[in-house]
Residue frames as a rotation matrix with the C-alpha (Angstrom) as fourth column:
MET 1
-0.555 -0.727 -0.404 129.06
0.738 -0.206 -0.642 136.13
0.384 -0.654 0.651 113.60
ARG 2
0.651 0.723 -0.231 127.26
0.745 -0.550 0.377 138.40
0.146 -0.418 -0.897 116.13
ARG 3
-0.253 -0.717 0.650 128.63
0.603 -0.642 -0.473 141.94
0.756 0.272 0.595 116.07
VAL 4
0.419 0.269 -0.867 129.05
0.869 -0.395 0.297 144.31
-0.263 -0.878 -0.399 119.07
MET 5
0.244 -0.289 0.926 129.35
0.381 -0.850 -0.365 147.99
0.892 0.441 -0.097 118.31
ILE 6
-0.086 -0.291 -0.953 131.30
0.996 -0.057 -0.073 149.74
-0.033 -0.955 0.295 121.05
ASP 7
0.855 0.500 0.139 130.29
0.484 -0.865 0.131 153.22
0.185 -0.045 -0.982 122.15
THR 8
0.237 -0.814 0.530 133.03
0.060 -0.532 -0.844 155.90
0.970 0.232 -0.077 122.18
ASN 9
0.326 -0.167 0.931 132.76
-0.867 -0.445 0.224 156.44
0.377 -0.880 -0.290 125.97
VAL 10
0.943 -0.021 0.333 133.26
-0.132 0.893 0.431 152.75
-0.306 -0.451 0.839 126.55
LEU 11
0.588 -0.794 0.154 136.41
0.556 0.259 -0.790 152.90
0.587 0.550 0.594 124.39
ILE 12
0.131 -0.468 0.874 137.59
-0.468 -0.806 -0.362 155.80
0.874 -0.361 -0.325 126.57
ASP 13
0.727 0.257 0.637 136.83
-0.684 0.352 0.638 153.68
-0.060 -0.900 0.432 129.65
LEU 14
0.954 -0.300 0.022 138.85
0.298 0.934 -0.195 150.86
0.038 0.193 0.981 128.17
VAL 15
0.260 -0.917 0.304 142.10
0.608 -0.089 -0.789 152.93
0.750 0.390 0.534 127.58
SER 16
-0.131 -0.281 0.951 141.83
-0.437 -0.844 -0.310 155.16
0.890 -0.456 -0.012 130.71
SER 17
-0.411 -0.108 -0.905 142.62
0.532 0.778 -0.334 153.31
0.740 -0.619 -0.262 133.93
SER 18
-0.998 -0.031 -0.055 141.45
0.063 -0.588 -0.806 156.27
-0.008 -0.808 0.589 136.01
ARG 19
-0.426 0.905 -0.002 137.84
-0.716 -0.336 0.612 156.00
0.553 0.262 0.791 134.88
PRO 20
-0.333 0.368 0.868 135.41
-0.835 0.313 -0.453 154.34
-0.438 -0.876 0.203 137.24
ALA 21
0.752 0.650 0.112 134.09
-0.504 0.675 -0.538 151.84
-0.425 0.348 0.835 134.57
HIS 22
-0.035 -0.847 -0.530 137.68
-0.992 0.093 -0.083 150.79
0.120 0.523 -0.844 133.48
GLU 23
-0.750 -0.438 0.496 137.80
-0.553 0.826 -0.107 147.46
-0.363 -0.354 -0.862 135.21
ASP 24
0.043 0.847 0.530 134.32
-0.052 0.532 -0.845 146.31
-0.998 0.009 0.067 134.16
THR 25
0.700 0.154 -0.697 135.06
-0.615 -0.367 -0.698 147.48
-0.363 0.917 -0.163 130.63
VAL 26
-0.328 -0.879 -0.347 138.31
-0.941 0.337 0.037 145.61
0.085 0.339 -0.937 130.44
ASP 27
-0.633 0.076 0.770 136.65
-0.241 0.926 -0.289 142.39
-0.736 -0.369 -0.568 131.69
ALA 28
0.454 0.880 0.138 133.83
-0.043 0.176 -0.983 142.68
-0.890 0.440 0.118 129.13
VAL 29
0.598 -0.276 -0.752 136.22
-0.794 -0.332 -0.509 143.44
-0.109 0.902 -0.418 126.24
ARG 30
-0.541 -0.831 0.128 138.57
-0.817 0.556 0.154 140.68
-0.199 -0.022 -0.980 127.10
ALA 31
-0.352 0.522 0.777 135.65
0.038 0.837 -0.545 138.24
-0.935 -0.163 -0.315 127.18
LEU 32
0.693 0.609 -0.385 134.36
-0.300 -0.243 -0.923 139.64
-0.656 0.755 0.014 123.85
CYS 33
0.219 -0.712 -0.667 137.69
-0.976 -0.153 -0.158 139.20
0.010 0.686 -0.728 122.20
ALA 34
-0.777 -0.552 0.302 137.95
-0.583 0.813 -0.013 135.62
-0.239 -0.186 -0.953 123.38
ALA 35
-0.007 0.904 0.428 134.35
-0.295 0.407 -0.864 134.63
-0.955 -0.133 0.264 122.58
ASP 36
-0.898 -0.172 0.405 133.74
0.288 0.466 0.837 132.43
-0.333 0.868 -0.368 119.52
GLY 37
-0.228 0.813 0.535 131.08
0.950 0.066 0.304 133.79
0.212 0.578 -0.788 117.16
PHE 38
0.767 0.486 -0.418 131.37
0.560 -0.826 0.067 137.41
-0.312 -0.286 -0.906 118.37
GLY 39
-0.212 -0.866 0.453 133.26
0.944 -0.301 -0.133 140.41
0.251 0.400 0.882 117.09
GLY 40
0.151 0.227 -0.962 133.68
0.614 -0.784 -0.088 143.87
-0.774 -0.578 -0.258 118.22
CYS 41
-0.143 -0.296 0.944 133.48
0.908 -0.418 0.006 146.91
0.393 0.859 0.329 115.93
VAL 42
-0.108 0.054 -0.993 133.92
0.596 -0.796 -0.108 150.60
-0.796 -0.603 0.054 116.33
LEU 43
0.884 0.398 0.244 132.92
0.455 -0.619 -0.640 153.70
-0.104 0.677 -0.729 114.36
SER 44
0.135 -0.921 0.364 136.04
0.901 -0.038 -0.432 155.00
0.412 0.387 0.825 112.72
SER 45
0.116 -0.055 0.992 135.36
-0.007 -0.998 -0.055 158.52
0.993 0.000 -0.116 113.95
SER 46
0.963 0.268 -0.001 135.37
-0.036 0.133 0.990 157.20
0.266 -0.954 0.138 117.51
LEU 47
0.410 -0.890 -0.200 139.10
0.910 0.415 0.017 156.56
0.068 -0.188 0.980 117.31
LYS 48
-0.299 -0.539 0.788 139.84
0.402 -0.820 -0.408 160.29
0.866 0.195 0.461 116.87
ASP 49
0.532 0.524 0.665 137.79
-0.440 -0.499 0.746 161.01
0.723 -0.690 -0.035 119.98
VAL 50
0.903 -0.304 -0.305 139.71
0.430 0.648 0.628 158.45
0.007 -0.698 0.716 121.94
TYR 51
-0.010 -0.961 0.278 142.97
0.883 -0.138 -0.448 159.87
0.469 0.241 0.850 120.66
TYR 52
-0.049 0.000 0.999 141.90
-0.015 -1.000 0.000 163.43
0.999 -0.015 0.049 121.52
VAL 53
0.788 0.498 0.363 140.65
-0.378 -0.074 0.923 162.61
0.486 -0.864 0.130 125.10
TYR 54
0.744 -0.593 -0.308 143.67
0.667 0.680 0.303 160.37
0.030 -0.431 0.902 125.90
ARG 55
-0.168 -0.891 0.423 146.22
0.796 -0.375 -0.474 162.94
0.581 0.257 0.772 124.74
ARG 56
0.094 0.298 0.950 144.43
-0.225 -0.923 0.312 165.81
0.970 -0.243 -0.020 126.45
HIS 57
0.905 0.384 0.181 144.13
-0.267 0.184 0.946 163.91
0.330 -0.905 0.269 129.72
TYR 58
0.772 -0.634 -0.041 147.52
0.515 0.587 0.625 162.25
-0.372 -0.504 0.780 129.85
GLY 59
0.716 -0.477 -0.510 149.52
-0.542 -0.840 0.026 164.66
-0.441 0.258 -0.860 127.64
ASP 60
-0.236 -0.872 0.429 151.28
-0.324 0.487 0.811 161.82
-0.916 0.052 -0.398 125.95
GLU 61
0.224 0.366 -0.903 151.01
-0.946 -0.141 -0.292 161.71
-0.234 0.920 0.314 122.16
PRO 62
-0.616 -0.517 -0.594 152.92
-0.669 0.742 0.048 158.45
0.416 0.427 -0.803 121.63
ALA 63
-0.926 0.282 0.250 150.74
0.025 0.707 -0.707 156.71
-0.377 -0.648 -0.662 124.16
ALA 64
-0.050 0.943 -0.329 147.58
-0.464 -0.314 -0.828 158.13
-0.884 0.111 0.453 122.71
ARG 65
0.074 0.004 -0.997 148.57
-0.990 0.125 -0.073 156.86
0.124 0.992 0.013 119.28
ALA 66
-0.871 -0.449 -0.201 149.50
-0.414 0.889 -0.194 153.52
0.266 -0.086 -0.960 120.72
ALA 67
-0.670 0.693 0.268 146.11
-0.103 0.271 -0.957 153.23
-0.736 -0.668 -0.110 122.39
VAL 68
0.301 0.751 -0.587 144.29
-0.730 -0.215 -0.649 153.94
-0.614 0.624 0.484 119.22
ARG 69
-0.281 -0.484 -0.829 146.48
-0.898 0.437 0.050 151.52
0.339 0.758 -0.557 117.34
GLU 70
-0.984 -0.062 0.167 145.58
-0.144 0.827 -0.543 148.79
-0.104 -0.558 -0.823 119.85
LEU 71
-0.113 0.992 0.062 141.82
-0.286 0.027 -0.958 149.53
-0.951 -0.126 0.281 119.51
ARG 72
0.236 0.244 -0.940 142.23
-0.959 -0.097 -0.266 149.31
-0.156 0.965 0.211 115.71
ARG 73
-0.705 -0.577 -0.412 143.98
-0.615 0.787 -0.049 145.99
0.352 0.219 -0.910 116.08
MET 74
-0.888 0.330 0.321 141.25
-0.065 0.600 -0.797 144.63
-0.455 -0.729 -0.511 118.39
PHE 75
-0.021 1.000 -0.006 138.11
0.248 -0.001 -0.969 145.76
-0.969 -0.022 -0.248 116.53
ALA 76
-0.318 0.079 0.945 136.76
0.948 0.006 0.318 146.01
0.019 0.997 -0.077 113.01
LEU 77
-0.840 0.015 -0.542 136.21
-0.005 -1.000 -0.020 149.56
-0.543 -0.014 0.840 111.75
VAL 78
0.078 0.869 0.489 132.83
0.943 0.094 -0.318 150.79
-0.322 0.486 -0.812 110.58
ASN 79
-0.752 -0.551 0.363 133.39
0.652 -0.703 0.283 153.65
0.100 0.449 0.888 108.28
LEU 80
-0.212 0.609 -0.764 131.62
0.283 -0.711 -0.644 157.06
-0.935 -0.353 -0.021 108.78
THR 81
-0.701 0.056 0.711 129.75
0.711 0.138 0.690 157.24
-0.059 0.989 -0.136 105.42
THR 82
-0.850 0.505 0.147 127.26
-0.414 -0.815 0.405 159.63
0.324 0.283 0.903 103.89
ALA 83
-0.025 0.857 -0.515 124.57
0.019 0.515 0.857 157.00
1.000 0.011 -0.029 104.59
VAL 84
-0.244 -0.096 -0.965 125.62
0.913 0.312 -0.262 156.83
0.326 -0.945 0.012 108.28
VAL 85
-0.970 -0.106 -0.219 125.60
0.173 -0.933 -0.315 160.67
-0.172 -0.343 0.923 108.57
ASP 86
-0.607 0.795 0.001 122.18
-0.504 -0.386 0.773 160.92
0.615 0.469 0.635 106.87
GLY 87
0.007 0.559 -0.829 120.84
0.464 0.733 0.498 158.13
0.886 -0.388 -0.255 109.12
ALA 88
-0.558 -0.276 -0.783 122.03
0.830 -0.163 -0.533 160.00
0.019 -0.947 0.320 112.18
LEU 89
-0.984 0.172 -0.057 120.53
-0.176 -0.980 0.097 163.29
-0.039 0.105 0.994 110.99
ASP 90
-0.317 0.920 -0.231 117.18
-0.531 0.030 0.847 161.53
0.786 0.391 0.478 110.34
SER 91
-0.445 0.135 -0.885 117.13
0.598 0.781 -0.181 159.49
0.667 -0.610 -0.428 113.59
ASP 92
0.538 0.773 0.337 115.26
0.096 -0.454 0.886 160.31
0.838 -0.444 -0.318 116.68
GLU 93
0.113 -0.678 -0.726 118.36
0.952 0.282 -0.115 160.21
0.283 -0.678 0.678 118.74
PRO 94
0.948 0.251 -0.194 118.63
0.300 -0.911 0.285 163.47
-0.105 -0.328 -0.939 120.84
ASP 95
0.405 -0.880 -0.246 122.41
-0.316 -0.387 0.866 163.38
-0.858 -0.274 -0.435 120.54
PHE 96
0.655 -0.118 -0.746 124.13
-0.755 -0.055 -0.654 163.49
0.036 0.991 -0.125 117.13
GLU 97
-0.472 -0.881 -0.021 127.00
-0.872 0.471 -0.134 161.20
0.128 -0.045 -0.991 118.21
ASP 98
-0.473 0.416 0.777 124.50
-0.255 0.779 -0.572 158.68
-0.844 -0.469 -0.262 119.45
GLY 99
0.650 0.653 -0.388 122.71
-0.485 -0.037 -0.874 159.02
-0.585 0.756 0.292 116.02
LEU 100
0.163 -0.662 -0.732 125.95
-0.949 0.097 -0.299 158.16
0.269 0.744 -0.612 114.27
LEU 101
-0.764 -0.439 0.472 126.56
-0.586 0.779 -0.223 155.11
-0.270 -0.447 -0.853 116.48
ARG 102
-0.074 0.846 0.528 123.07
-0.195 0.507 -0.839 153.91
-0.978 -0.165 0.128 116.07
ALA 103
0.717 0.357 -0.598 123.03
-0.615 -0.078 -0.784 154.42
-0.327 0.931 0.164 112.23
ALA 104
-0.143 -0.896 -0.420 126.41
-0.940 0.256 -0.225 152.84
0.309 0.362 -0.879 111.86
GLY 105
-0.747 -0.119 0.654 125.41
-0.443 0.823 -0.356 149.86
-0.495 -0.556 -0.668 114.02
GLU 106
0.232 0.930 0.285 122.13
-0.213 0.335 -0.918 149.39
-0.949 0.152 0.276 112.19
GLN 107
0.654 -0.049 -0.755 123.68
-0.752 -0.152 -0.642 149.78
-0.083 0.987 -0.137 108.73
SER 108
-0.376 -0.836 -0.400 126.50
-0.799 0.511 -0.317 147.25
0.469 0.201 -0.860 109.60
ARG 109
0.405 0.709 -0.577 123.90
-0.298 0.699 0.650 144.88
0.864 -0.092 0.495 111.14
CYS 110
-0.758 -0.571 0.316 125.27
-0.450 0.107 -0.886 144.92
0.472 -0.814 -0.338 114.73
ASP 111
-0.071 0.693 -0.717 123.46
0.490 0.651 0.580 142.69
0.869 -0.310 -0.386 117.18
TYR 112
0.471 0.091 -0.878 124.52
0.878 -0.150 0.455 144.63
-0.090 -0.984 -0.151 120.35
LEU 113
0.302 -0.500 0.811 125.81
0.005 -0.850 -0.526 148.05
0.953 0.163 -0.254 121.34
LEU 114
0.060 -0.404 -0.913 128.12
0.954 0.293 -0.067 148.14
0.295 -0.866 0.403 124.28
THR 115
-0.180 0.036 0.983 127.30
0.108 -0.992 0.056 151.42
0.978 0.117 0.175 126.07
ARG 116
-0.753 0.077 -0.653 126.80
0.655 -0.009 -0.756 153.10
-0.064 -0.997 -0.044 129.45
ASP 117
-0.875 0.482 -0.035 124.19
-0.479 -0.854 0.201 155.42
0.067 0.193 0.979 127.92
ALA 118
-0.793 0.588 0.159 121.06
0.402 0.702 -0.588 153.91
-0.457 -0.402 -0.793 129.52
PRO 119
0.010 0.917 -0.399 118.52
0.070 -0.399 -0.914 156.41
-0.997 -0.019 -0.068 128.15
GLY 120
-0.252 -0.201 -0.947 119.91
-0.830 -0.458 0.318 156.55
-0.497 0.866 -0.052 124.60
PHE 121
-0.849 -0.254 -0.463 119.34
-0.508 0.633 0.584 154.23
0.145 0.731 -0.666 121.63
SER 122
-0.483 0.678 0.554 115.74
-0.399 0.393 -0.828 153.33
-0.779 -0.621 0.081 122.80
ALA 123
0.650 0.742 -0.163 114.46
-0.471 0.226 -0.852 152.75
-0.596 0.631 0.497 119.22
ALA 124
-0.290 -0.852 -0.436 117.59
-0.936 0.159 0.313 151.09
-0.197 0.499 -0.844 117.93
SER 125
0.595 0.549 -0.587 117.23
-0.695 0.718 -0.032 147.77
0.404 0.427 0.809 116.11
PHE 126
-0.144 -0.678 -0.721 119.98
0.087 0.717 -0.691 146.21
0.986 -0.162 -0.044 118.23
GLU 127
0.740 0.298 -0.603 120.20
0.557 0.231 0.798 145.31
0.377 -0.926 0.005 121.91
LYS 128
0.199 -0.686 0.699 122.09
-0.447 -0.699 -0.558 147.77
0.872 -0.202 -0.446 124.12
VAL 129
0.745 -0.069 -0.664 124.14
0.539 0.649 0.537 146.33
0.394 -0.758 0.521 126.96
ASP 130
0.667 -0.618 0.417 126.53
-0.735 -0.640 0.225 147.66
0.128 -0.456 -0.881 129.54
ALA 131
-0.291 -0.889 -0.354 129.75
-0.810 0.426 -0.403 145.75
0.509 0.170 -0.844 130.39
PRO 132
-0.675 0.164 0.719 128.09
-0.447 0.685 -0.576 143.40
-0.587 -0.710 -0.389 132.98
GLY 133
0.473 0.881 -0.001 125.21
-0.473 0.253 -0.844 142.87
-0.743 0.399 0.536 130.52
LEU 134
0.400 -0.342 -0.851 127.68
-0.848 0.216 -0.485 141.90
0.349 0.915 -0.203 127.73
LEU 135
-0.738 -0.667 0.100 129.41
-0.659 0.681 -0.319 139.37
0.145 -0.302 -0.942 130.00
GLU 136
-0.274 0.721 0.636 125.93
-0.380 0.526 -0.761 137.87
-0.883 -0.450 0.130 130.61
VAL 137
0.694 0.393 -0.603 125.25
-0.688 0.116 -0.716 137.72
-0.212 0.912 0.351 126.81
LEU 138
0.000 -0.788 -0.616 128.61
-0.872 0.302 -0.385 136.08
0.489 0.537 -0.687 126.25
SER 139
-0.747 -0.216 0.629 128.12
-0.589 0.654 -0.475 133.53
-0.308 -0.725 -0.616 129.11
ARG 140
0.180 0.889 0.422 124.80
-0.378 0.459 -0.804 132.43
-0.908 -0.015 0.419 127.67
ALA 141
0.572 -0.054 -0.818 126.40
-0.817 0.046 -0.574 131.94
0.069 0.997 -0.018 124.24
VAL 142
-0.451 -0.889 0.082 128.83
-0.892 0.451 -0.013 129.37
-0.026 -0.079 -0.997 125.54
C-alpha cells in the first residue's frame, strides 16, 4: 500500500469550508479514500492543531471535536515519538513542524506528502504533491 502523509494545513483546508483550497482538498481526499492501494495518514499532533484552529475560528467545541473524530476515522495515525522529534531536530527543514512531518513520513515509509508548502520538504525521501498533483498520481495508478 502506498501511503500519503497529510500536512496539517491541508487537514485544516479539508475541515474549513471558508479556506480557498477547501474544494480542491475535498476532491483529492475523496479520491484518496476511494483509491485501491493507497492510504492516508496524519501525524497525531496535527489533530490537536486542527481542533485548536477549528474551535478558535468557528467557536464550536462539539463541531471541532466531530471534525477531528472524522479525520481520525479517515486516516491512520502516525505517533509523535522520540525518534520523530529527534529526526525533526536533526533535519534541515527550516520549520520545526515541517521537520516533524518529514521525520514522521520518512520513518513510517510514506510515499507522498500532500501539502501546499512548495518550498518545504526539498530533501525529503518522499514525493510532495498538492491536491491537484495527488489527483494526477491517483489517476495514473488506476
